[in-house]
N, CA, C, O and the ligand as a Tripos MOL2 file, in Angstrom:
@<TRIPOS>MOLECULE
protein
  257   255    65     0     0
PROTEIN
NO_CHARGES

@<TRIPOS>ATOM
      1 N          17.7040  -14.3890   -7.5250 N.3       1 MET1
      2 CA         17.9390  -13.0920   -8.1550 C.3       1 MET1
      3 C          19.0050  -12.2820   -7.3950 C.2       1 MET1
      4 O          18.9530  -12.1250   -6.1750 O.2       1 MET1
      5 N          19.9680  -11.7810   -8.1720 N.am      2 ASN2
      6 CA         21.0720  -11.1010   -7.5510 C.3       2 ASN2
      7 C          20.6530   -9.7220   -6.9860 C.2       2 ASN2
      8 O          19.6700   -9.1100   -7.4030 O.2       2 ASN2
      9 N          21.4700   -9.2800   -6.0090 N.am      3 ASP3
     10 CA         21.0840   -8.0100   -5.3350 C.3       3 ASP3
     11 C          22.4120   -7.2390   -5.0680 C.2       3 ASP3
     12 O          23.5170   -7.7620   -5.2110 O.2       3 ASP3
     13 N          22.2180   -5.9860   -4.6780 N.am      4 SER4
     14 CA         23.3750   -5.1850   -4.2810 C.3       4 SER4
     15 C          23.5230   -5.1310   -2.7630 C.2       4 SER4
     16 O          22.5260   -5.1510   -2.0410 O.2       4 SER4
     17 N          24.7500   -5.0630   -2.2800 N.am      5 CYS5
     18 CA         24.9780   -5.0000   -0.8620 C.3       5 CYS5
     19 C          24.5650   -3.6860   -0.3130 C.2       5 CYS5
     20 O          25.0510   -2.6580   -0.7840 O.2       5 CYS5
     21 N          23.6660   -3.6480    0.6900 N.am      6 PRO6
     22 CA         23.1880   -2.3430    1.2640 C.3       6 PRO6
     23 C          24.3140   -1.6980    2.0920 C.2       6 PRO6
     24 O          24.1820   -0.5380    2.4820 O.2       6 PRO6
     25 N          25.3670   -2.3810    2.3600 N.am      7 SER7
     26 CA         26.4020   -1.8030    3.2460 C.3       7 SER7
     27 C          27.5480   -1.1690    2.4510 C.2       7 SER7
     28 O          27.9170   -0.0200    2.6910 O.2       7 SER7
     29 N          28.1220   -1.9510    1.4780 N.am      8 CYS8
     30 CA         29.2810   -1.4120    0.7230 C.3       8 CYS8
     31 C          28.9090   -1.2220   -0.7600 C.2       8 CYS8
     32 O          29.7590   -0.8570   -1.5710 O.2       8 CYS8
     33 N          27.6450   -1.4680   -1.1030 N.am      9 LEU9
     34 CA         27.1010   -1.2680   -2.4460 C.3       9 LEU9
     35 C          27.7240   -2.1260   -3.5180 C.2       9 LEU9
     36 O          27.5860   -1.7930   -4.6950 O.2       9 LEU9
     37 N          28.4120   -3.2250   -3.1840 N.am     10 ALA10
     38 CA         28.8820   -4.1610   -4.1540 C.3      10 ALA10
     39 C          27.6630   -4.7420   -4.9230 C.2      10 ALA10
     40 O          26.6190   -5.0380   -4.3420 O.2      10 ALA10
     41 N          27.8440   -4.8870   -6.2250 N.am     11 ARG11
     42 CA         26.6950   -5.2660   -7.0130 C.3      11 ARG11
     43 C          26.7260   -6.6900   -7.4830 C.2      11 ARG11
     44 O          27.7770   -7.3310   -7.4600 O.2      11 ARG11
     45 N          25.5760   -7.2040   -7.9170 N.am     12 ASP12
     46 CA         25.4610   -8.5230   -8.5230 C.3      12 ASP12
     47 C          25.8500   -9.6760   -7.6270 C.2      12 ASP12
     48 O          26.5650  -10.5910   -8.0330 O.2      12 ASP12
     49 N          25.3620   -9.6140   -6.3920 N.am     13 ILE13
     50 CA         25.6520  -10.6780   -5.4240 C.3      13 ILE13
     51 C          24.5800  -11.7010   -5.4880 C.2      13 ILE13
     52 O          23.4030  -11.3580   -5.3680 O.2      13 ILE13
     53 N          24.9320  -12.9770   -5.6770 N.am     14 ALA14
     54 CA         23.9600  -14.0800   -5.7590 C.3      14 ALA14
     55 C          23.5040  -14.4720   -4.3740 C.2      14 ALA14
     56 O          24.2880  -14.4270   -3.4260 O.2      14 ALA14
     57 N          22.2290  -14.8630   -4.2390 N.am     15 PRO15
     58 CA         21.7020  -15.3040   -2.9050 C.3      15 PRO15
     59 C          22.4320  -16.5740   -2.4510 C.2      15 PRO15
     60 O          22.6860  -17.4840   -3.2400 O.2      15 PRO15
     61 N          22.7510  -16.6060   -1.1850 N.am     16 ALA16
     62 CA         23.3560  -17.7940   -0.5660 C.3      16 ALA16
     63 C          22.2840  -18.7930   -0.1930 C.2      16 ALA16
     64 O          22.5410  -19.9910   -0.0760 O.2      16 ALA16
     65 N          21.0550  -18.2730   -0.0040 N.am     17 ASP17
     66 CA         19.9780  -19.1030    0.4630 C.3      17 ASP17
     67 C          18.6380  -18.5830   -0.0070 C.2      17 ASP17
     68 O          18.3510  -17.3920    0.1200 O.2      17 ASP17
     69 N          17.8050  -19.4740   -0.5550 N.am     18 SER18
     70 CA         16.4850  -19.0390   -1.0400 C.3      18 SER18
     71 C          15.4080  -19.9220   -0.4430 C.2      18 SER18
     72 O          15.4870  -21.1490   -0.5010 O.2      18 SER18
     73 N          14.4210  -19.2950    0.1200 N.am     19 ARG19
     74 CA         13.3070  -20.0660    0.6550 C.3      19 ARG19
     75 C          11.9490  -19.5010    0.1510 C.2      19 ARG19
     76 O          11.7620  -18.2860    0.0900 O.2      19 ARG19
     77 N          11.0700  -20.3510   -0.1830 N.am     20 SER20
     78 CA          9.7570  -19.8850   -0.6090 C.3      20 SER20
     79 C           8.7650  -19.9940    0.5550 C.2      20 SER20
     80 O           8.7510  -20.9760    1.2980 O.2      20 SER20
     81 N           7.9540  -18.9700    0.6830 N.am     21 ARG21
     82 CA          6.8880  -18.9690    1.6920 C.3      21 ARG21
     83 C           5.6020  -18.5980    0.9470 C.2      21 ARG21
     84 O           5.3120  -17.4240    0.7180 O.2      21 ARG21
     85 N           4.8790  -19.5840    0.5940 N.am     22 GLY22
     86 CA          3.6350  -19.3030   -0.1400 C.3      22 GLY22
     87 C           3.9530  -18.6710   -1.4860 C.2      22 GLY22
     88 O           4.6190  -19.2770   -2.3250 O.2      22 GLY22
     89 N           3.4680  -17.4380   -1.6880 N.am     23 ASP23
     90 CA          3.6910  -16.7450   -2.9850 C.3      23 ASP23
     91 C           4.8770  -15.7440   -2.7800 C.2      23 ASP23
     92 O           5.0120  -14.8020   -3.5610 O.2      23 ASP23
     93 N           5.7090  -15.9330   -1.7680 N.am     24 ARG24
     94 CA          6.8670  -15.0770   -1.5460 C.3      24 ARG24
     95 C           8.1220  -15.8960   -1.5220 C.2      24 ARG24
     96 O           8.1120  -17.0730   -1.1620 O.2      24 ARG24
     97 N           9.2240  -15.2510   -1.9160 N.am     25 ILE25
     98 CA         10.5070  -15.8940   -1.8300 C.3      25 ILE25
     99 C          11.4250  -15.0190   -0.9330 C.2      25 ILE25
    100 O          11.5090  -13.8050   -1.1190 O.2      25 ILE25
    101 N          12.0950  -15.6500    0.0200 N.am     26 VAL26
    102 CA         13.0200  -14.9370    0.8450 C.3      26 VAL26
    103 C          14.4490  -15.3390    0.4260 C.2      26 VAL26
    104 O          14.8480  -16.4960    0.5600 O.2      26 VAL26
    105 N          15.1940  -14.3660   -0.0770 N.am     27 ASP27
    106 CA         16.5870  -14.6060   -0.4830 C.3      27 ASP27
    107 C          17.5180  -14.1190    0.6020 C.2      27 ASP27
    108 O          17.4090  -12.9740    1.0410 O.2      27 ASP27
    109 N          18.4240  -14.9560    1.0410 N.am     28 GLY28
    110 CA         19.4370  -14.5820    2.0210 C.3      28 GLY28
    111 C          20.7560  -14.3200    1.3520 C.2      28 GLY28
    112 O          21.2150  -15.1290    0.5460 O.2      28 GLY28
    113 N          21.3750  -13.2060    1.6690 N.am     29 TYR29
    114 CA         22.6440  -12.8770    0.9730 C.3      29 TYR29
    115 C          23.7700  -12.6850    2.0350 C.2      29 TYR29
    116 O          23.5260  -12.3360    3.1900 O.2      29 TYR29
    117 N          24.9590  -12.9250    1.5810 N.am     30 ARG30
    118 CA         26.1330  -12.5300    2.3860 C.3      30 ARG30
    119 C          27.1490  -11.9470    1.4460 C.2      30 ARG30
    120 O          27.5930  -12.6150    0.5120 O.2      30 ARG30
    121 N          27.5330  -10.6810    1.6830 N.am     31 CYS31
    122 CA         28.4390   -9.9780    0.8210 C.3      31 CYS31
    123 C          29.8450  -10.5400    0.9030 C.2      31 CYS31
    124 O          30.3940  -10.6250    2.0020 O.2      31 CYS31
    125 N          30.4570  -10.9300   -0.2210 N.am     32 PRO32
    126 CA         31.8200  -11.4740   -0.1850 C.3      32 PRO32
    127 C          32.8300  -10.3690    0.0230 C.2      32 PRO32
    128 O          34.0030  -10.6300    0.2900 O.2      32 PRO32
    129 N          32.3750   -9.1400   -0.0970 N.am     33 ASN33
    130 CA         33.2670   -7.9940    0.0040 C.3      33 ASN33
    131 C          33.4370   -7.5270    1.4530 C.2      33 ASN33
    132 O          34.5600   -7.3810    1.9360 O.2      33 ASN33
    133 N          32.3080   -7.2930    2.1450 N.am     34 CYS34
    134 CA         32.3570   -6.7650    3.5160 C.3      34 CYS34
    135 C          31.7070   -7.6640    4.5540 C.2      34 CYS34
    136 O          31.6530   -7.3310    5.7380 O.2      34 CYS34
    137 N          31.2040   -8.8350    4.0840 N.am     35 ARG35
    138 CA         30.5970   -9.8460    5.0060 C.3      35 ARG35
    139 C          29.2400   -9.4170    5.5720 C.2      35 ARG35
    140 O          28.7000  -10.0690    6.4650 O.2      35 ARG35
    141 N          28.7150   -8.3560    5.0640 N.am     36 HIS36
    142 CA         27.3710   -7.9500    5.5220 C.3      36 HIS36
    143 C          26.3700   -9.0310    5.1190 C.2      36 HIS36
    144 O          26.4560   -9.5740    4.0180 O.2      36 HIS36
    145 N          25.4430   -9.3400    5.9830 N.am     37 ALA37
    146 CA         24.3760  -10.2920    5.6500 C.3      37 ALA37
    147 C          23.0410   -9.6190    5.7000 C.2      37 ALA37
    148 O          22.7720   -8.8000    6.5780 O.2      37 ALA37
    149 N          22.1580   -9.9850    4.7000 N.am     38 TRP38
    150 CA         20.8450   -9.4000    4.6890 C.3      38 TRP38
    151 C          19.9250  -10.3710    3.9680 C.2      38 TRP38
    152 O          20.3550  -11.3580    3.3710 O.2      38 TRP38
    153 N          18.6430  -10.0490    4.0500 N.am     39 ALA39
    154 CA         17.6110  -10.8840    3.3700 C.3      39 ALA39
    155 C          16.6320   -9.9700    2.6380 C.2      39 ALA39
    156 O          16.3520   -8.8510    3.0700 O.2      39 ALA39
    157 N          16.1230  -10.4790    1.5200 N.am     40 VAL40
    158 CA         15.1240   -9.7240    0.7350 C.3      40 VAL40
    159 C          13.9550  -10.6320    0.5310 C.2      40 VAL40
    160 O          14.1010  -11.7600    0.0600 O.2      40 VAL40
    161 N          12.7850  -10.1400    0.8890 N.am     41 THR41
    162 CA         11.5370  -10.8600    0.6200 C.3      41 THR41
    163 C          10.8960  -10.3670   -0.6860 C.2      41 THR41
    164 O          10.6510   -9.1710   -0.8420 O.2      41 THR41
    165 N          10.6410  -11.2400   -1.5740 N.am     42 ARG42
    166 CA         10.0510  -10.8450   -2.8620 C.3      42 ARG42
    167 C           8.6670  -11.4660   -3.0090 C.2      42 ARG42
    168 O           8.4610  -12.6660   -2.8260 O.2      42 ARG42
    169 N           7.7480  -10.5980   -3.3430 N.am     43 ASP43
    170 CA          6.4130  -11.0830   -3.6590 C.3      43 ASP43
    171 C           6.3510  -11.4870   -5.1000 C.2      43 ASP43
    172 O           6.6330  -10.6540   -5.9610 O.2      43 ASP43
    173 N           6.0020  -12.6980   -5.4210 N.am     44 LEU44
    174 CA          6.0590  -13.1990   -6.7630 C.3      44 LEU44
    175 C           4.9750  -12.4830   -7.6140 C.2      44 LEU44
    176 O           5.0560  -12.5360   -8.8420 O.2      44 LEU44
    177 N           4.0220  -11.8550   -7.0390 N.am     45 THR45
    178 CA          3.0020  -11.1560   -7.8060 C.3      45 THR45
    179 C           3.4270   -9.7730   -8.1720 C.2      45 THR45
    180 O           2.7070   -9.1040   -8.9130 O.2      45 THR45
    181 N           4.5820   -9.2850   -7.6890 N.am     46 ALA46
    182 CA          5.0050   -7.9220   -7.8870 C.3      46 ALA46
    183 C           6.1540   -7.8000   -8.8850 C.2      46 ALA46
    184 O           6.9400   -6.8560   -8.8090 O.2      46 ALA46
    185 N           6.2550   -8.7180   -9.7940 N.am     47 TYR47
    186 CA          7.3570   -8.6850  -10.7350 C.3      47 TYR47
    187 C           7.3120   -7.4880  -11.6660 C.2      47 TYR47
    188 O           8.3620   -6.9600  -12.0330 O.2      47 TYR47
    189 N           6.1020   -7.0360  -12.0660 N.am     48 SER48
    190 CA          5.9830   -5.8660  -12.9530 C.3      48 SER48
    191 C           6.5260   -4.6310  -12.2510 C.2      48 SER48
    192 O           7.1130   -3.7660  -12.9000 O.2      48 SER48
    193 N           6.3390   -4.5300  -10.9210 N.am     49 GLU49
    194 CA          6.8690   -3.3960  -10.2200 C.3      49 GLU49
    195 C           8.4060   -3.4220  -10.2260 C.2      49 GLU49
    196 O           9.0440   -2.3740  -10.3260 O.2      49 GLU49
    197 N           8.9800   -4.5900  -10.1230 N.am     50 LEU50
    198 CA         10.4090   -4.7380  -10.1470 C.3      50 LEU50
    199 C          10.9730   -4.2620  -11.4870 C.2      50 LEU50
    200 O          11.9990   -3.5840  -11.5340 O.2      50 LEU50
    201 N          10.3110   -4.6150  -12.5420 N.am     51 HIS51
    202 CA         10.7550   -4.2280  -13.9050 C.3      51 HIS51
    203 C          10.7020   -2.6880  -14.0660 C.2      51 HIS51
    204 O          11.6140   -2.1050  -14.6520 O.2      51 HIS51
    205 N           9.6790   -2.0520  -13.5690 N.am     52 SER52
    206 CA          9.5880   -0.6220  -13.7140 C.3      52 SER52
    207 C          10.6890    0.0810  -12.8930 C.2      52 SER52
    208 O          11.1930    1.1310  -13.2900 O.2      52 SER52
    209 N          11.0510   -0.5150  -11.7430 N.am     53 ARG53
    210 CA         12.1060    0.0630  -10.9200 C.3      53 ARG53
    211 C          13.4560   -0.0510  -11.6420 C.2      53 ARG53
    212 O          14.2780    0.8640  -11.5770 O.2      53 ARG53
    213 N          13.6750   -1.1730  -12.3250 N.am     54 ARG54
    214 CA         14.9400   -1.3660  -13.0910 C.3      54 ARG54
    215 C          15.0010   -0.3370  -14.2340 C.2      54 ARG54
    216 O          16.0490    0.2630  -14.4700 O.2      54 ARG54
    217 N          13.8940   -0.1370  -14.9310 N.am     55 ALA55
    218 CA         13.8580    0.7970  -16.0300 C.3      55 ALA55
    219 C          14.1740    2.2170  -15.5470 C.2      55 ALA55
    220 O          14.8580    2.9830  -16.2260 O.2      55 ALA55
    221 N          13.6570    2.5460  -14.3520 N.am     56 HIS56
    222 CA         13.8750    3.8530  -13.7770 C.3      56 HIS56
    223 C          15.3610    4.0360  -13.4730 C.2      56 HIS56
    224 O          15.9150    5.0990  -13.7530 O.2      56 HIS56
    225 N          16.0200    3.0140  -12.9020 N.am     57 THR57
    226 CA         17.4330    3.0760  -12.5640 C.3      57 THR57
    227 C          18.2600    3.2840  -13.8130 C.2      57 THR57
    228 O          19.2100    4.0670  -13.8250 O.2      57 THR57
    229 N          17.8820    2.5610  -14.8820 N.am     58 ARG58
    230 CA         18.6110    2.7120  -16.1200 C.3      58 ARG58
    231 C          18.5250    4.1190  -16.7220 C.2      58 ARG58
    232 O          19.4840    4.6550  -17.2770 O.2      58 ARG58
    233 N          17.3250    4.6850  -16.5790 N.am     59 THR59
    234 CA         17.1280    6.0420  -17.0870 C.3      59 THR59
    235 C          17.9420    7.0360  -16.3170 C.2      59 THR59
    236 O          18.5030    7.9640  -16.8990 O.2      59 THR59
    237 N          18.0220    6.8590  -14.9890 N.am     60 ARG60
    238 CA         18.8270    7.7720  -14.1370 C.3      60 ARG60
    239 C          20.2840    7.6630  -14.4860 C.2      60 ARG60
    240 O          20.9860    8.6710  -14.5690 O.2      60 ARG60
    241 N          20.7510    6.4350  -14.6930 N.am     61 ARG61
    242 CA         22.1340    6.1900  -14.9880 C.3      61 ARG61
    243 C          22.5530    6.8450  -16.2860 C.2      61 ARG61
    244 O          23.6360    7.4200  -16.4000 O.2      61 ARG61
    245 N          21.6610    6.7400  -17.2660 N.am     62 THR62
    246 CA         21.9680    7.3120  -18.6190 C.3      62 THR62
    247 C          22.0280    8.8540  -18.4720 C.2      62 THR62
    248 O          22.8870    9.5100  -19.0610 O.2      62 THR62
    249 N          21.1180    9.3990  -17.6910 N.am     63 ALA63
    250 CA         21.0980   10.8450  -17.5420 C.3      63 ALA63
    251 C          22.3290   11.3870  -16.8200 C.2      63 ALA63
    252 O          22.7410   12.5200  -17.0690 O.2      63 ALA63
    253 N          22.9030   10.6170  -15.9560 N.am     64 ALA64
    254 CA         24.0850   11.0560  -15.1430 C.3      64 ALA64
    255 C          25.4030   10.8270  -15.8570 C.2      64 ALA64
    256 O          26.4620   11.1390  -15.3130 O.2      64 ALA64
    257 ZN         29.1560   -5.4560    1.1660 Zn       65 ZN65
@<TRIPOS>BOND
     1     1     2 1
     2     2     3 1
     3     3     4 2
     4     3     5 am
     5     5     6 1
     6     6     7 1
     7     7     8 2
     8     7     9 am
     9     9    10 1
    10    10    11 1
    11    11    12 2
    12    11    13 am
    13    13    14 1
    14    14    15 1
    15    15    16 2
    16    15    17 am
    17    17    18 1
    18    18    19 1
    19    19    20 2
    20    19    21 am
    21    21    22 1
    22    22    23 1
    23    23    24 2
    24    23    25 am
    25    25    26 1
    26    26    27 1
    27    27    28 2
    28    27    29 am
    29    29    30 1
    30    30    31 1
    31    31    32 2
    32    31    33 am
    33    33    34 1
    34    34    35 1
    35    35    36 2
    36    35    37 am
    37    37    38 1
    38    38    39 1
    39    39    40 2
    40    39    41 am
    41    41    42 1
    42    42    43 1
    43    43    44 2
    44    43    45 am
    45    45    46 1
    46    46    47 1
    47    47    48 2
    48    47    49 am
    49    49    50 1
    50    50    51 1
    51    51    52 2
    52    51    53 am
    53    53    54 1
    54    54    55 1
    55    55    56 2
    56    55    57 am
    57    57    58 1
    58    58    59 1
    59    59    60 2
    60    59    61 am
    61    61    62 1
    62    62    63 1
    63    63    64 2
    64    63    65 am
    65    65    66 1
    66    66    67 1
    67    67    68 2
    68    67    69 am
    69    69    70 1
    70    70    71 1
    71    71    72 2
    72    71    73 am
    73    73    74 1
    74    74    75 1
    75    75    76 2
    76    75    77 am
    77    77    78 1
    78    78    79 1
    79    79    80 2
    80    79    81 am
    81    81    82 1
    82    82    83 1
    83    83    84 2
    84    83    85 am
    85    85    86 1
    86    86    87 1
    87    87    88 2
    88    87    89 am
    89    89    90 1
    90    90    91 1
    91    91    92 2
    92    91    93 am
    93    93    94 1
    94    94    95 1
    95    95    96 2
    96    95    97 am
    97    97    98 1
    98    98    99 1
    99    99   100 2
   100    99   101 am
   101   101   102 1
   102   102   103 1
   103   103   104 2
   104   103   105 am
   105   105   106 1
   106   106   107 1
   107   107   108 2
   108   107   109 am
   109   109   110 1
   110   110   111 1
   111   111   112 2
   112   111   113 am
   113   113   114 1
   114   114   115 1
   115   115   116 2
   116   115   117 am
   117   117   118 1
   118   118   119 1
   119   119   120 2
   120   119   121 am
   121   121   122 1
   122   122   123 1
   123   123   124 2
   124   123   125 am
   125   125   126 1
   126   126   127 1
   127   127   128 2
   128   127   129 am
   129   129   130 1
   130   130   131 1
   131   131   132 2
   132   131   133 am
   133   133   134 1
   134   134   135 1
   135   135   136 2
   136   135   137 am
   137   137   138 1
   138   138   139 1
   139   139   140 2
   140   139   141 am
   141   141   142 1
   142   142   143 1
   143   143   144 2
   144   143   145 am
   145   145   146 1
   146   146   147 1
   147   147   148 2
   148   147   149 am
   149   149   150 1
   150   150   151 1
   151   151   152 2
   152   151   153 am
   153   153   154 1
   154   154   155 1
   155   155   156 2
   156   155   157 am
   157   157   158 1
   158   158   159 1
   159   159   160 2
   160   159   161 am
   161   161   162 1
   162   162   163 1
   163   163   164 2
   164   163   165 am
   165   165   166 1
   166   166   167 1
   167   167   168 2
   168   167   169 am
   169   169   170 1
   170   170   171 1
   171   171   172 2
   172   171   173 am
   173   173   174 1
   174   174   175 1
   175   175   176 2
   176   175   177 am
   177   177   178 1
   178   178   179 1
   179   179   180 2
   180   179   181 am
   181   181   182 1
   182   182   183 1
   183   183   184 2
   184   183   185 am
   185   185   186 1
   186   186   187 1
   187   187   188 2
   188   187   189 am
   189   189   190 1
   190   190   191 1
   191   191   192 2
   192   191   193 am
   193   193   194 1
   194   194   195 1
   195   195   196 2
   196   195   197 am
   197   197   198 1
   198   198   199 1
   199   199   200 2
   200   199   201 am
   201   201   202 1
   202   202   203 1
   203   203   204 2
   204   203   205 am
   205   205   206 1
   206   206   207 1
   207   207   208 2
   208   207   209 am
   209   209   210 1
   210   210   211 1
   211   211   212 2
   212   211   213 am
   213   213   214 1
   214   214   215 1
   215   215   216 2
   216   215   217 am
   217   217   218 1
   218   218   219 1
   219   219   220 2
   220   219   221 am
   221   221   222 1
   222   222   223 1
   223   223   224 2
   224   223   225 am
   225   225   226 1
   226   226   227 1
   227   227   228 2
   228   227   229 am
   229   229   230 1
   230   230   231 1
   231   231   232 2
   232   231   233 am
   233   233   234 1
   234   234   235 1
   235   235   236 2
   236   235   237 am
   237   237   238 1
   238   238   239 1
   239   239   240 2
   240   239   241 am
   241   241   242 1
   242   242   243 1
   243   243   244 2
   244   243   245 am
   245   245   246 1
   246   246   247 1
   247   247   248 2
   248   247   249 am
   249   249   250 1
   250   250   251 1
   251   251   252 2
   252   251   253 am
   253   253   254 1
   254   254   255 1
   255   255   256 2
@<TRIPOS>SUBSTRUCTURE
     1 MET1         2 RESIDUE 1 A MET
     2 ASN2         6 RESIDUE 1 A ASN
     3 ASP3        10 RESIDUE 1 A ASP
     4 SER4        14 RESIDUE 1 A SER
     5 CYS5        18 RESIDUE 1 A CYS
     6 PRO6        22 RESIDUE 1 A PRO
     7 SER7        26 RESIDUE 1 A SER
     8 CYS8        30 RESIDUE 1 A CYS
     9 LEU9        34 RESIDUE 1 A LEU
    10 ALA10       38 RESIDUE 1 A ALA
    11 ARG11       42 RESIDUE 1 A ARG
    12 ASP12       46 RESIDUE 1 A ASP
    13 ILE13       50 RESIDUE 1 A ILE
    14 ALA14       54 RESIDUE 1 A ALA
    15 PRO15       58 RESIDUE 1 A PRO
    16 ALA16       62 RESIDUE 1 A ALA
    17 ASP17       66 RESIDUE 1 A ASP
    18 SER18       70 RESIDUE 1 A SER
    19 ARG19       74 RESIDUE 1 A ARG
    20 SER20       78 RESIDUE 1 A SER
    21 ARG21       82 RESIDUE 1 A ARG
    22 GLY22       86 RESIDUE 1 A GLY
    23 ASP23       90 RESIDUE 1 A ASP
    24 ARG24       94 RESIDUE 1 A ARG
    25 ILE25       98 RESIDUE 1 A ILE
    26 VAL26      102 RESIDUE 1 A VAL
    27 ASP27      106 RESIDUE 1 A ASP
    28 GLY28      110 RESIDUE 1 A GLY
    29 TYR29      114 RESIDUE 1 A TYR
    30 ARG30      118 RESIDUE 1 A ARG
    31 CYS31      122 RESIDUE 1 A CYS
    32 PRO32      126 RESIDUE 1 A PRO
    33 ASN33      130 RESIDUE 1 A ASN
    34 CYS34      134 RESIDUE 1 A CYS
    35 ARG35      138 RESIDUE 1 A ARG
    36 HIS36      142 RESIDUE 1 A HIS
    37 ALA37      146 RESIDUE 1 A ALA
    38 TRP38      150 RESIDUE 1 A TRP
    39 ALA39      154 RESIDUE 1 A ALA
    40 VAL40      158 RESIDUE 1 A VAL
    41 THR41      162 RESIDUE 1 A THR
    42 ARG42      166 RESIDUE 1 A ARG
    43 ASP43      170 RESIDUE 1 A ASP
    44 LEU44      174 RESIDUE 1 A LEU
    45 THR45      178 RESIDUE 1 A THR
    46 ALA46      182 RESIDUE 1 A ALA
    47 TYR47      186 RESIDUE 1 A TYR
    48 SER48      190 RESIDUE 1 A SER
    49 GLU49      194 RESIDUE 1 A GLU
    50 LEU50      198 RESIDUE 1 A LEU
    51 HIS51      202 RESIDUE 1 A HIS
    52 SER52      206 RESIDUE 1 A SER
    53 ARG53      210 RESIDUE 1 A ARG
    54 ARG54      214 RESIDUE 1 A ARG
    55 ALA55      218 RESIDUE 1 A ALA
    56 HIS56      222 RESIDUE 1 A HIS
    57 THR57      226 RESIDUE 1 A THR
    58 ARG58      230 RESIDUE 1 A ARG
    59 THR59      234 RESIDUE 1 A THR
    60 ARG60      238 RESIDUE 1 A ARG
    61 ARG61      242 RESIDUE 1 A ARG
    62 THR62      246 RESIDUE 1 A THR
    63 ALA63      250 RESIDUE 1 A ALA
    64 ALA64      254 RESIDUE 1 A ALA
    65 ZN65       257 GROUP 0 **** ****
């Protein structure tokens, strides 16, 4: 799953490395823009929460 760089805010960066740990996935990223590296742990049981967060972002963007 793509993510945004927490350093320079570049968007839609694909994970360079994905590992599953039980019911979690750890995605490792490296920003092609600023070379910042980070990792995101995702709980596979929390997908509904992710969807609501996306909907909230879309609402804010439309309002602005
Ligand atoms: Zn970056």
